[in-house]
KERO-596024 format. One record per residue (C-alpha): residue in one letter; x, y, z. Coordinates in pm, 1 decimal. Example, Ala and Ser with C-alpha at 12.3 -4.5 7.8 and 13.67 -1.06 7.14 Angstrom:
2
+---+----------+----------+----------+
: r :       px :       py :       pz :
+---+----------+----------+----------+
: A :   1230.0 :   -450.0 :    780.0 :
: S :   1367.0 :   -106.0 :    714.0 :
+---+----------+----------+----------+
END
This chain:
211
+---+----------+----------+----------+
: r :       px :       py :       pz :
+---+----------+----------+----------+
: M :    209.4 :  -2578.2 :    804.5 :
: P :    395.1 :  -2477.4 :    522.2 :
: L :    362.0 :  -2100.5 :    374.3 :
: R :    180.9 :  -2099.8 :     29.1 :
: A :    162.0 :  -1715.5 :      4.1 :
: I :    284.8 :  -1381.3 :     60.8 :
: I :     94.7 :  -1096.4 :     64.6 :
: F :    227.3 :   -748.3 :     41.0 :
: D :    111.3 :   -407.3 :    127.5 :
: Y :    205.1 :   -172.0 :   -164.7 :
: G :    285.8 :    190.2 :     44.9 :
: L :    597.7 :    166.5 :    231.0 :
: V :    632.1 :   -191.3 :    166.3 :
: L :    695.8 :   -277.5 :   -219.5 :
: S :    720.6 :    126.0 :   -269.2 :
: G :    958.8 :    331.3 :   -136.4 :
: P :    930.3 :    652.5 :    117.7 :
: P :    720.4 :    944.1 :    -50.1 :
: E :    921.8 :   1132.2 :   -299.0 :
: P :   1077.2 :   1443.4 :   -146.0 :
: A :    994.7 :   1697.2 :   -427.8 :
: A :    626.8 :   1579.7 :   -481.8 :
: R :    582.1 :   1646.0 :   -155.4 :
: A :    727.3 :   1956.9 :   -123.2 :
: H :    527.6 :   2070.3 :   -434.6 :
: L :    205.4 :   2004.4 :   -228.5 :
: I :    282.2 :   2176.0 :     28.2 :
: D :    373.0 :   2479.0 :   -177.6 :
: I :     48.0 :   2475.8 :   -402.3 :
: S :   -166.0 :   2439.3 :    -44.0 :
: G :     33.0 :   2738.7 :     61.8 :
: L :    -22.6 :   2590.5 :    433.9 :
: S :    255.2 :   2493.9 :    672.0 :
: P :    404.2 :   2129.0 :    643.9 :
: E :    248.9 :   2069.4 :    976.4 :
: I :    -88.7 :   2204.9 :    886.4 :
: F :    -72.8 :   2015.5 :    586.3 :
: D :     -3.7 :   1659.4 :    732.5 :
: A :   -275.0 :   1698.1 :    953.6 :
: H :   -527.6 :   1752.2 :    700.7 :
: Y :   -394.0 :   1532.2 :    443.4 :
: W :   -449.2 :   1211.8 :    667.9 :
: K :   -780.7 :   1333.3 :    786.8 :
: Y :   -984.9 :   1204.6 :    518.8 :
: R :   -713.7 :    950.0 :    356.9 :
: V :   -929.5 :    644.6 :    446.2 :
: D :  -1221.1 :    790.7 :    270.0 :
: Y :  -1027.5 :    849.1 :    -25.7 :
: D :   -866.0 :    477.0 :     -1.0 :
: R :  -1220.2 :    330.0 :     37.8 :
: G :  -1348.7 :    514.5 :   -285.2 :
: T :  -1610.8 :    724.1 :    -73.2 :
: L :  -1351.6 :   1008.8 :   -217.9 :
: N :  -1211.7 :   1047.3 :   -544.0 :
: G :   -908.7 :   1250.0 :   -624.0 :
: R :  -1092.4 :   1580.7 :   -690.8 :
: T :  -1362.2 :   1573.7 :   -388.6 :
: Y :  -1088.7 :   1468.2 :   -162.3 :
: W :   -925.9 :   1791.2 :   -283.5 :
: Q :  -1226.9 :   1956.1 :   -225.8 :
: T :  -1244.7 :   1852.9 :    103.9 :
: F :   -916.5 :   1924.0 :    215.7 :
: A :   -971.3 :   2297.5 :     69.4 :
: S :  -1270.8 :   2341.3 :    271.5 :
: D :  -1153.6 :   2175.3 :    577.1 :
: T :   -870.1 :   2403.6 :    596.2 :
: G :  -1018.0 :   2730.0 :    487.3 :
: I :   -837.4 :   2773.8 :    147.5 :
: A :   -932.8 :   2799.0 :   -236.9 :
: L :   -859.3 :   2571.3 :   -497.7 :
: A :   -903.7 :   2611.6 :   -843.8 :
: P :   -966.6 :   2325.9 :  -1058.7 :
: E :   -594.0 :   2369.2 :  -1251.9 :
: R :   -462.3 :   2373.6 :   -877.0 :
: I :   -629.2 :   2024.1 :   -777.6 :
: D :   -536.0 :   1850.3 :  -1099.5 :
: A :   -161.2 :   1954.5 :   -985.0 :
: L :   -209.7 :   1838.2 :   -629.0 :
: I :   -364.0 :   1494.4 :   -777.7 :
: E :    -61.6 :   1462.5 :   -952.0 :
: H :    196.1 :   1528.5 :   -730.7 :
: D :     31.1 :   1326.8 :   -498.3 :
: V :     54.4 :   1028.4 :   -746.2 :
: R :    407.0 :   1113.7 :   -791.1 :
: M :    438.0 :   1114.8 :   -417.9 :
: W :    386.4 :    733.0 :   -400.8 :
: A :    466.2 :    609.4 :   -745.0 :
: S :    837.2 :    526.7 :   -687.2 :
: V :    909.5 :    148.8 :   -598.1 :
: D :   1155.0 :     -4.6 :   -333.7 :
: P :   1407.2 :   -213.2 :   -592.8 :
: I :   1487.4 :   -481.0 :   -316.4 :
: M :   1148.9 :   -590.8 :   -220.1 :
: L :   1006.5 :   -556.1 :   -600.0 :
: A :   1307.3 :   -815.6 :   -673.9 :
: W :   1227.6 :  -1028.4 :   -381.1 :
: A :    885.0 :  -1058.7 :   -453.7 :
: G :    995.2 :  -1155.7 :   -816.2 :
: R :   1201.0 :  -1459.2 :   -640.3 :
: V :    914.0 :  -1587.5 :   -409.7 :
: Q :    720.5 :  -1569.9 :   -760.0 :
: A :    997.3 :  -1774.8 :   -923.1 :
: S :    982.4 :  -2031.5 :   -601.0 :
: G :    631.5 :  -2124.3 :   -696.9 :
: M :    457.0 :  -1942.8 :   -406.4 :
: K :    161.4 :  -1724.7 :   -450.7 :
: T :    192.6 :  -1350.5 :   -422.7 :
: A :    -77.7 :  -1088.1 :   -393.9 :
: I :   -101.0 :   -722.1 :   -335.9 :
: L :   -344.0 :   -600.2 :    -57.2 :
: S :   -324.6 :   -207.2 :    -53.9 :
: N :   -537.7 :     81.3 :     64.1 :
: M :   -527.9 :    315.3 :   -216.8 :
: G :   -712.3 :    600.1 :   -426.2 :
: E :   -807.9 :    534.0 :   -778.7 :
: E :   -565.5 :    820.1 :   -904.9 :
: L :   -261.5 :    635.3 :   -801.6 :
: L :   -383.6 :    304.4 :   -887.6 :
: A :   -433.7 :    408.1 :  -1297.9 :
: H :   -111.8 :    547.8 :  -1240.7 :
: M :     36.8 :    208.6 :  -1133.8 :
: R :   -206.9 :     25.8 :  -1383.2 :
: K :    -46.0 :    197.2 :  -1666.8 :
: N :    316.9 :    224.7 :  -1583.5 :
: F :    356.3 :   -109.7 :  -1391.4 :
: R :    402.5 :   -399.9 :  -1581.3 :
: W :    526.5 :   -593.2 :  -1292.4 :
: L :    184.4 :   -598.2 :  -1131.9 :
: D :    110.1 :   -879.9 :  -1403.2 :
: E :    346.5 :  -1121.1 :  -1220.4 :
: F :    105.6 :  -1112.7 :   -884.8 :
: H :   -158.9 :  -1382.4 :   -844.4 :
: H :   -395.1 :  -1131.7 :   -735.6 :
: L :   -456.2 :   -765.9 :   -632.0 :
: T :   -685.8 :   -626.4 :   -399.9 :
: W :   -740.3 :   -249.8 :   -400.1 :
: S :   -956.6 :    -93.1 :   -168.1 :
: C :  -1084.5 :    181.9 :   -363.2 :
: E :  -1264.7 :    -96.1 :   -597.1 :
: L :  -1428.3 :   -260.3 :   -303.5 :
: N :  -1541.3 :     -6.7 :    -91.3 :
: L :  -1357.3 :   -156.2 :    204.7 :
: V :  -1049.1 :    -58.1 :    379.8 :
: K :   -772.5 :   -276.7 :    631.9 :
: P :   -812.0 :   -332.5 :    887.8 :
: H :  -1150.2 :   -412.9 :    810.6 :
: T :  -1186.4 :   -807.8 :    812.3 :
: A :  -1368.4 :   -859.7 :    461.3 :
: I :  -1057.5 :   -709.8 :    272.3 :
: Y :   -829.3 :   -983.0 :    424.0 :
: Q :  -1086.9 :  -1273.8 :    336.8 :
: H :  -1141.3 :  -1133.9 :    -10.0 :
: T :   -787.0 :  -1187.0 :    -82.1 :
: L :   -722.6 :  -1525.6 :     95.4 :
: E :  -1038.3 :  -1635.9 :   -137.0 :
: K :   -899.5 :  -1522.8 :   -450.1 :
: L :   -566.4 :  -1645.7 :   -390.5 :
: G :   -716.7 :  -2014.8 :   -301.2 :
: V :   -524.6 :  -2006.4 :     44.3 :
: R :   -610.9 :  -2052.9 :    381.8 :
: P :   -514.3 :  -1786.3 :    648.6 :
: E :   -241.1 :  -2004.4 :    792.3 :
: E :    -66.6 :  -2069.3 :    487.9 :
: A :    -52.8 :  -1711.0 :    390.4 :
: L :    200.1 :  -1419.6 :    548.1 :
: F :     74.5 :  -1053.9 :    498.1 :
: L :    335.7 :   -733.7 :    527.6 :
: D :    248.0 :   -408.5 :    606.9 :
: D :    412.1 :   -119.9 :    764.9 :
: K :    103.2 :    -35.4 :   1000.6 :
: V :     51.7 :   -209.4 :   1334.4 :
: E :   -305.5 :   -184.5 :   1305.9 :
: N :   -346.5 :   -368.8 :    978.3 :
: V :   -103.2 :   -665.0 :   1111.0 :
: E :   -323.7 :   -677.8 :   1372.5 :
: G :   -612.0 :   -712.3 :   1191.6 :
: A :   -461.8 :   -998.5 :    948.5 :
: R :   -349.1 :  -1147.7 :   1263.9 :
: Q :   -732.8 :  -1138.5 :   1348.6 :
: V :   -838.0 :  -1315.4 :   1048.0 :
: G :   -564.3 :  -1576.4 :   1104.5 :
: L :   -271.5 :  -1486.5 :    875.8 :
: H :     47.9 :  -1482.1 :    963.6 :
: A :    155.6 :  -1108.4 :    947.8 :
: L :    486.2 :   -880.3 :   1008.2 :
: V :    495.8 :   -497.8 :   1054.2 :
: F :    775.9 :   -433.4 :    763.5 :
: H :   1020.8 :   -186.6 :    843.3 :
: N :   1287.6 :   -243.6 :    545.4 :
: P :   1434.9 :   -527.4 :    372.1 :
: Q :   1721.1 :   -609.4 :    664.9 :
: T :   1452.2 :   -636.3 :    942.4 :
: L :   1231.5 :   -844.8 :    743.5 :
: Q :   1506.4 :  -1092.9 :    675.5 :
: A :   1573.9 :  -1107.8 :   1056.0 :
: D :   1218.3 :  -1152.3 :   1128.0 :
: L :   1174.8 :  -1439.2 :    867.8 :
: E :   1461.5 :  -1606.3 :   1033.8 :
: R :   1341.7 :  -1555.1 :   1376.3 :
: E :    991.3 :  -1679.4 :   1280.4 :
: G :   1127.1 :  -2026.4 :   1095.2 :
: W :   1009.5 :  -1895.9 :    749.9 :
: A :   1354.1 :  -1809.0 :    587.0 :
: S :   1397.4 :  -2174.4 :    488.7 :
: Q :   1058.3 :  -2169.0 :    274.7 :
: L :   1136.6 :  -1827.3 :    124.9 :
: P :   1431.7 :  -1703.1 :   -110.7 :
: P :   1653.8 :  -1428.6 :     77.1 :
: V :   1512.1 :  -1080.9 :    111.6 :
: M :   1881.5 :   -976.8 :      2.3 :
: A :   2012.3 :  -1135.1 :   -325.7 :
+---+----------+----------+----------+
END
């Protein structure tokens, strides 16, 4: 069955890698070693993405968990640099998404994301308006790989699972999409995406990733 839609994750698919200077600022503000910082940074990230925590309560939980004290102004700085760390985009993938849209195929973003980064993106990323639908975990109180978040996106796009291809950098999210019946690929970089599309027989339906 021909593809009618491409569904993109944001982080490390449409976005670039974490911005090094912003990450360095986060670690410096925390006063922790990079290893300890990383372990606790990810520990409650699902709760942040689900909307159970917001930026302030996320960093308060982080502080309590690591035994550090964070004054309100330090929490504000952590929120600011955390947003900056994920706010760069991959120009190759963004350009490809535009070519996919110009070809007449539907596009969506389905991303686990906290509300502060989302607010920044809505304010600064006008290209979001080009997508047919945007699914953000913090607004649904659902995160990938929960079945309902994929089904929600398909319903909003008006396509069946077998008519859509989902791209995500995390294996567990790709497997969750496949459980719903979506075609899905683990995204590594634009070059391997093109090779994967060719291997699976979808390249003829889509513009080239590398123009």
